[in-house]
PASE-440438 format. One line per field, with one value per residue (C-alpha): residue in three letters; residue number from 1; x, y, z. Coordinates in nm, 4 decimals. Layout:
REM PASE-440438
r <- c(Ala  ...)
k <- c(NUM  ...)
x <- c(X  ...)
y <- c(Y  ...)
z <- c(Z  ...)
//
This chain:
REM PASE-440438
r <- c(Arg  Leu  Gly  Gly  Thr  Val  Gly  Val  Val  Tyr  Val  Asp  Ala  Lys  Thr  Leu  Arg  Gly  Asp  Leu  His  Ser  Thr  Val  Thr  Ser  Met  Leu  Glu  Ala  Met  Lys  Ala  Leu  Leu  Leu  Val  Ala  Ala  Arg  Glu  Glu  Ser  Thr  Arg  Val  Gly  Asp  Ala  Phe  Ala  Lys  Arg  Ile  Lys  Thr  Met  Glu  Pro  Arg  Pro  Asp  Asp  Leu  Ala  Gly  Phe  Met  Thr  Leu  Val  Asp  His  Ala  Gln  Thr  His  Glu  Arg  Ser  Arg  Lys  Glu  Tyr  Asn  Asn  Glu  His  Lys  Ile  Val  Glu  Asp  Met  Tyr  Gly  Met  Leu  Val  Asn  Tyr  Asp  Met  Arg  Ile  Pro  Ala  Met  Asp  Gly  Ala  Lys  Leu  Asp  Asp  Leu  Asn  Glu  Ser  Val  Ser  Lys  Phe  Lys  Gly  Asp  Val  Asp  Glu  Ala  Lys  Glu  Phe  Ile  Glu  Ser  Asn  Thr  Pro  Ala  Met  Met  Lys  Thr  Leu  Lys  Asn  Asp  Ala  Ala  Asp  Leu  Glu  Glu  Glu  Leu  Phe  Lys  Val  Gln  Ser  Thr  Leu  Asn  Gln  Gly  Val  Phe  Met  Glu  Ala  Asn  Ala  Asp  Ala  Ala  Leu  Val  Met  Glu  Glu  Leu  Ala  Ala  Val  Lys  Ala  Thr  Leu  Asp  Ala  Ala  Thr  Ala  Gln  Val  Ser  Thr  Tyr  Lys  Arg  Tyr  Gln  Gln  Leu  Phe  Asp  Leu  Glu  Glu  Gly)
k <- c(1  2  3  4  5  6  7  8  9  10  11  12  13  14  15  16  17  18  19  20  21  22  23  24  25  26  27  28  29  30  31  32  33  34  35  36  37  38  39  40  41  42  43  44  45  46  47  48  49  50  51  52  53  54  55  56  57  58  59  60  61  62  63  64  65  66  67  68  69  70  71  72  73  74  75  76  77  78  79  80  81  82  83  84  85  86  87  88  89  90  91  92  93  94  95  96  97  98  99  100  101  102  103  104  105  106  107  108  109  110  111  112  113  114  115  116  117  118  119  120  121  122  123  124  125  126  127  128  129  130  131  132  133  134  135  136  137  138  139  140  141  142  143  144  145  146  147  148  149  150  151  152  153  154  155  156  157  158  159  160  161  162  163  164  165  166  167  168  169  170  171  172  173  174  175  176  177  178  179  180  181  182  183  184  185  186  187  188  189  190  191  192  193  194  195  196  197  198  199  200  201  202  203  204  205  206  207  208  209  210  211)
x <- c(1.9165  2.2374  2.4757  2.4854  2.6846  2.7094  2.9249  3.2463  3.1812  3.0268  2.8539  2.8061  2.4353  2.5140  2.8464  2.7455  2.4309  2.6642  2.8924  2.6373  2.5048  2.8052  2.8652  2.4916  2.5697  2.9100  2.7605  2.4716  2.7269  2.9398  2.6246  2.5451  2.8640  2.8515  2.5053  2.6227  2.9434  2.6537  2.4083  2.7103  2.8508  2.4766  2.3827  2.6787  2.6416  2.2513  2.3588  2.5809  2.3495  2.0981  2.3559  2.3896  2.0349  1.9884  2.2446  2.0653  1.7364  1.9503  1.9837  1.7262  1.8703  1.7141  1.8710  1.7120  1.9643  1.9954  1.6707  1.6406  1.8926  1.6842  1.4065  1.5778  1.6432  1.3176  1.1816  1.4372  1.4251  1.0032  1.0773  1.2737  1.1056  0.9920  1.3996  1.4926  1.2722  1.3838  1.7358  1.6251  1.3836  1.6594  1.9241  1.5939  1.5417  1.8848  1.9543  1.5749  1.6923  1.9946  1.7713  1.5841  1.8633  1.9347  2.2512  2.3843  2.4141  2.7086  2.7104  2.8620  2.5995  2.2634  2.4293  2.4921  2.1160  1.9982  2.2049  2.0015  1.6929  1.7542  1.8496  1.5527  1.3297  1.5560  1.5619  1.1943  1.1469  1.3920  1.2346  0.8926  1.0476  1.2067  0.8822  0.7186  1.0068  0.9765  0.6214  0.5682  0.9188  0.7695  0.5938  0.8519  1.1473  0.8888  0.8882  1.2520  1.2602  1.0318  1.2380  1.5693  1.4528  1.3047  1.6583  1.8698  1.6249  1.6559  2.0439  2.0429  1.8249  2.1117  2.3862  2.1754  2.1651  2.5308  2.6049  2.4073  2.6656  3.0068  3.2981  3.0415  2.9002  3.2233  3.3434  3.7138  3.7192  4.0157  3.9344  4.1509  3.9221  3.6322  3.7312  3.7925  3.4442  3.2863  3.4307  3.3307  2.9654  2.9853  3.1040  2.8101  2.5636  2.7226  2.6963  2.3775  2.2756  2.3820  2.1499  1.8666  1.9019  1.9386  1.6266  1.4261  1.5338  1.3916  1.0503  1.0462  1.1235  0.8758  0.6103  0.5608  0.5697  0.8836  0.9358)
y <- c(-10.5355  -10.3136  -10.6122  -11.0017  -11.2502  -11.3728  -11.7085  -11.6404  -11.2633  -10.9856  -10.7047  -10.3933  -10.2641  -9.9475  -9.8588  -9.9551  -9.7452  -9.4199  -9.4504  -9.5005  -9.1702  -9.0080  -9.1501  -8.9914  -8.6931  -8.6086  -8.6752  -8.4376  -8.1602  -8.2616  -8.2621  -7.9075  -7.7980  -7.8997  -7.7476  -7.4171  -7.4309  -7.4730  -7.2218  -6.9440  -7.0296  -7.0518  -6.7216  -6.5798  -6.7034  -6.5588  -6.2341  -6.1862  -6.3074  -6.0281  -5.7261  -5.8006  -5.8273  -5.5158  -5.3370  -5.4268  -5.2271  -4.9204  -4.7547  -4.5109  -4.4602  -4.1915  -4.3898  -4.6595  -4.9605  -4.8462  -4.8532  -5.2001  -5.3521  -5.2395  -5.3894  -5.7117  -5.7362  -5.6786  -5.9038  -6.1801  -6.1548  -6.1549  -6.4910  -6.5980  -6.4457  -6.8124  -6.9260  -6.6091  -6.6706  -7.0564  -6.9359  -6.7242  -6.9700  -7.2740  -7.0010  -6.9078  -7.2837  -7.3805  -7.1450  -7.2326  -7.5893  -7.4804  -7.3091  -7.5991  -7.8105  -7.5847  -7.4669  -7.1177  -6.9138  -6.6943  -6.2975  -6.3025  -6.5308  -6.3559  -5.9809  -6.1814  -6.3077  -5.9488  -5.8179  -6.1044  -6.0140  -5.6487  -5.7486  -5.9636  -5.6682  -5.3722  -5.5990  -5.6458  -5.2697  -5.1768  -5.4141  -5.2531  -4.8920  -5.0003  -5.1273  -4.8248  -4.6678  -4.8952  -4.8464  -4.4641  -4.4356  -4.6960  -4.5056  -4.2695  -4.5498  -4.7296  -4.3999  -4.4040  -4.7474  -4.6944  -4.3796  -4.5482  -4.8549  -4.5788  -4.4293  -4.7519  -4.8779  -4.5315  -4.6165  -4.9692  -4.8286  -4.5622  -4.8372  -5.0225  -4.7166  -4.6865  -5.0409  -4.8966  -4.5916  -4.5086  -4.7574  -5.0076  -4.9131  -4.8560  -5.1196  -5.0068  -4.9563  -5.0262  -5.3866  -5.2953  -4.9942  -5.2049  -5.4438  -5.1743  -5.0126  -5.3158  -5.4107  -5.0858  -5.1548  -5.5096  -5.3532  -5.1296  -5.4192  -5.6551  -5.3493  -5.3014  -5.6464  -5.6579  -5.4147  -5.5227  -5.8272  -5.5145  -5.4004  -5.7365  -5.8217  -5.4777  -5.5453  -5.8894  -5.7586  -5.4604  -5.7540  -5.6266  -5.7667  -5.7923  -5.6072)
z <- c(12.8404  12.7526  12.6966  12.5970  12.5193  12.1461  12.1747  12.3656  12.2312  12.5143  12.3172  12.5539  12.3812  12.5392  12.3934  12.0349  12.0845  12.1841  11.9304  11.6761  11.7831  11.8050  11.4305  11.3529  11.5028  11.3248  10.9567  11.0239  11.1494  10.8299  10.5920  10.7225  10.6938  10.3028  10.2378  10.4324  10.1741  9.8993  9.9986  10.0024  9.6920  9.5035  9.6924  9.5684  9.1798  9.1717  9.3404  9.0813  8.8095  8.9685  8.9658  8.5835  8.5064  8.6816  8.4685  8.1631  8.2519  8.3797  8.0312  7.9123  7.5434  7.3232  7.0186  6.8304  6.8636  7.2462  7.2594  7.0933  7.3252  7.6389  7.4814  7.3817  7.7534  7.8976  7.6564  7.7816  8.1154  8.0804  7.9246  8.1753  8.4811  8.6148  8.5853  8.8064  9.0921  9.1075  9.1752  9.4415  9.6163  9.5876  9.7889  10.0535  10.0964  10.1347  10.4058  10.5627  10.5378  10.7469  11.0209  11.0322  11.1947  11.4195  11.2223  11.2867  10.9839  10.9747  11.0115  10.6598  10.5257  10.6698  10.5434  10.1599  10.1563  10.2576  9.9754  9.7606  9.8536  9.8103  9.4541  9.3380  9.4876  9.3051  8.9734  8.9626  8.9985  8.7470  8.4789  8.5603  8.5338  8.2016  8.0730  8.1102  8.0008  7.6624  7.6379  7.6096  7.3837  7.1214  6.8612  6.8185  6.7795  6.5466  6.3373  6.3421  6.2406  5.9719  5.8344  5.8647  5.6731  5.4066  5.3754  5.3441  5.0582  4.8778  4.9565  4.7829  4.5133  4.4280  4.4396  4.2171  3.9938  3.9901  3.8017  3.4795  3.4462  3.4899  3.4483  3.4075  3.0854  2.9160  2.6774  2.7441  3.0739  3.2724  3.4258  3.7560  3.7836  3.7326  3.9808  4.2308  4.1694  4.2273  4.5704  4.6538  4.5652  4.7085  5.0607  5.0335  4.9533  5.2950  5.5132  5.3913  5.4295  5.7436  5.8468  5.6913  5.9203  6.1893  6.1055  6.1066  6.4065  6.5519  6.3796  6.5561  6.8875  6.8209  6.6866  6.3303  6.0156  5.8473  5.5843)
//
């Protein structure tokens, strides 16, 4: 039956069914449009993130500080590999869902997704190349770290020695001069303390026992 009387009201089931179908179709189209916008925004965000990660893998520094920055970035990316893969997969799944719903993907979005896939592939390749560079240069950089740490230790010994001579040992030394010399010593010690913290961080990155 396509209709019936309910009390004094006649209900046309055919019209009602048509209205419901139209409503469901409209809701589905709206949901697909929202999903497309969300996929586009997520693709842009993830693409930008991979572009920044690629830049961190490009340097090939020959100095200790630059080299350790590269090591730090490489280790961070290695720890975050699963997270990065999930970000990429979410974008692909969103566009895949749109395809399953027979949604036409605009050319701009298709190009953006292709760019993202290329960035993901390039990033993985850059990480592998950076790891090879790090591995081949680690022995020399570890030696540099050892030498720099020894130089810093010698510098600290010299600073300590200055406290046992000059104005610090003169009973009648000018107080203002003593304060000035102490300020200079403190500045040197503060800088050395910061450098010690940096070297300890380098040792952790090299997985060395802290000295």
